[in-house]
KEFI-52640 format. One line per 8 residues: number of its first residue (from 1); their letters; for each residue x, y, z of N, C-alpha, C. Coordinates in steps of 0.02 Angstrom, whole numbers. Layout:
KEFI-52640
NUM> A> X Y Z X Y Z X Y Z ~ ...
//
This chain:
KEFI-52640
1> XXXXXXXX> 42 -59 0 0 0 0 44 62 0 ~ 26 111 -39 63 173 -43 54 214 20 ~ 109 241 45 109 282 106 104 355 85 ~ 50 390 104 39 459 83 63 509 134 ~ 65 492 197 82 541 250 155 539 269 ~ 176 591 305 245 595 327 256 558 392 ~ 205 555 435 211 522 500 196 447 492 ~ 232 404 529 219 332 524 148 316 548
9> XXXXXXXX> 114 274 512 46 256 529 43 184 551 ~ -1 171 599 -10 102 621 -77 77 595 ~ -76 15 571 -137 -14 544 -185 -31 600 ~ -249 -21 586 -300 -42 633 -366 -48 596 ~ -415 -71 631 -481 -81 602 -533 -63 655 ~ -552 1 655 -600 26 705 -657 61 671 ~ -716 57 701 -774 93 677 -765 167 691 ~ -786 207 644 -784 279 653 -845 311 621
17> XXXXXXXX> -850 376 631 -905 414 602 -878 480 577 ~ -896 497 516 -879 562 486 -939 607 500 ~ -927 658 541 -981 702 562 -971 772 533 ~ -1025 799 504 -1022 866 474 -1091 897 473 ~ -1096 960 487 -1160 995 484 -1215 956 519 ~ -1266 938 480 -1321 899 507 -1316 825 488 ~ -1260 804 461 -1255 735 438 -1197 697 469 ~ -1199 631 457 -1145 587 480 -1144 526 435
25> XXXXXXXX> -1084 500 423 -1074 442 380 -1028 394 417 ~ -1048 330 420 -1006 280 452 -943 267 410 ~ -889 251 443 -827 235 409 -788 184 450 ~ -734 159 420 -688 115 455 -620 150 454 ~ -589 157 512 -522 186 516 -473 129 501 ~ -438 135 445 -392 81 423 -321 90 448 ~ -299 152 455 -235 164 487 -236 234 517 ~ -189 245 564 -191 304 605 -120 326 624
33> XXXXXXXX> -109 391 625 -45 418 650 -62 478 694 ~ -11 511 719 -22 571 759 -50 628 717 ~ -38 626 652 -58 682 609 -117 669 563 ~ -138 606 556 -193 591 511 -214 519 511 ~ -257 502 462 -284 434 458 -307 419 387 ~ -316 355 373 -347 332 312 -414 301 331 ~ -467 324 299 -534 302 314 -563 265 255 ~ -601 212 268 -635 175 216 -709 189 222
41> XXXXXXXX> -741 205 166 -813 221 165 -847 182 110 ~ -912 175 114 -948 139 61 -955 184 -1 ~ -958 250 9 -961 298 -46 -930 363 -23 ~ -890 394 -67 -860 458 -51 -908 516 -65 ~ -963 502 -98 -1011 554 -116 -1039 590 -54 ~ -1039 655 -57 -1068 694 -3 -1022 707 56 ~ -961 681 54 -915 693 110 -878 758 96 ~ -884 807 140 -852 872 129 -776 869 141
49> XXXXXXXX> -742 923 123 -670 928 133 -651 932 206 ~ -694 960 248 -681 968 319 -737 937 360 ~ -720 898 410 -770 865 453 -737 844 518 ~ -777 816 563 -750 789 626 -753 714 623 ~ -697 681 640 -694 608 643 -708 588 715 ~ -757 544 724 -775 518 789 -755 445 792 ~ -715 427 842 -697 357 856 -720 344 927 ~ -780 319 935 -810 313 1001 -773 264 1046
57> XXXXXXXX> -743 212 1019 -707 163 1060 -649 197 1097 ~ -620 249 1067 -564 285 1097 -585 352 1128 ~ -649 368 1123 -675 433 1144 -638 490 1108 ~ -627 480 1043 -591 528 1002 -639 568 959 ~ -631 633 959 -667 679 915 -615 728 889 ~ -597 722 826 -543 764 799 -563 795 732 ~ -553 861 726 -567 894 662 -518 870 608 ~ -543 860 548 -502 833 493 -511 875 429
65> XXXXXXXX> -459 870 387 -461 899 320 -440 845 272 ~ -479 835 219 -464 783 169 -403 804 128 ~ -354 758 122 -294 772 82 -289 728 20 ~ -324 671 20 -328 630 -40 -390 586 -38 ~ -413 567 -97 -471 522 -105 -452 472 -160 ~ -463 408 -145 -447 356 -193 -494 297 -181 ~ -534 281 -231 -584 228 -227 -628 238 -166 ~ -628 190 -121 -671 195 -61 -632 218 0
73> XXXXXXXX> -575 250 -11 -533 273 44 -523 348 41 ~ -515 377 100 -503 449 107 -445 458 156 ~ -396 498 136 -342 515 181 -355 583 212 ~ -349 586 278 -362 650 312 -303 671 354 ~ -297 737 362 -247 768 406 -286 796 465 ~ -262 783 526 -294 810 585 -279 884 591 ~ -331 924 602 -324 996 610 -320 1010 684 ~ -261 1031 706 -250 1045 777 -259 1120 788
81> X> -293 1138 842 -304 1209 856 -264 1230 916
//
């Protein structure tokens, strides 16, 4: 698999949710680093460039910005404030 980010990512398989405005889309977090993640979705349609990633198992809520889209995967960078 091609590595898109600069930070080392660890593979995992966790349920997540892409939350934006009044909507939310289920996703699977396929890999994760301190700076971003790769998400798998059933469809990329309707997913905005900026959203909040929710990983309830870890109690994680992090703002994200999409940096790449390929097939059913989306690469995001975590937006730190």
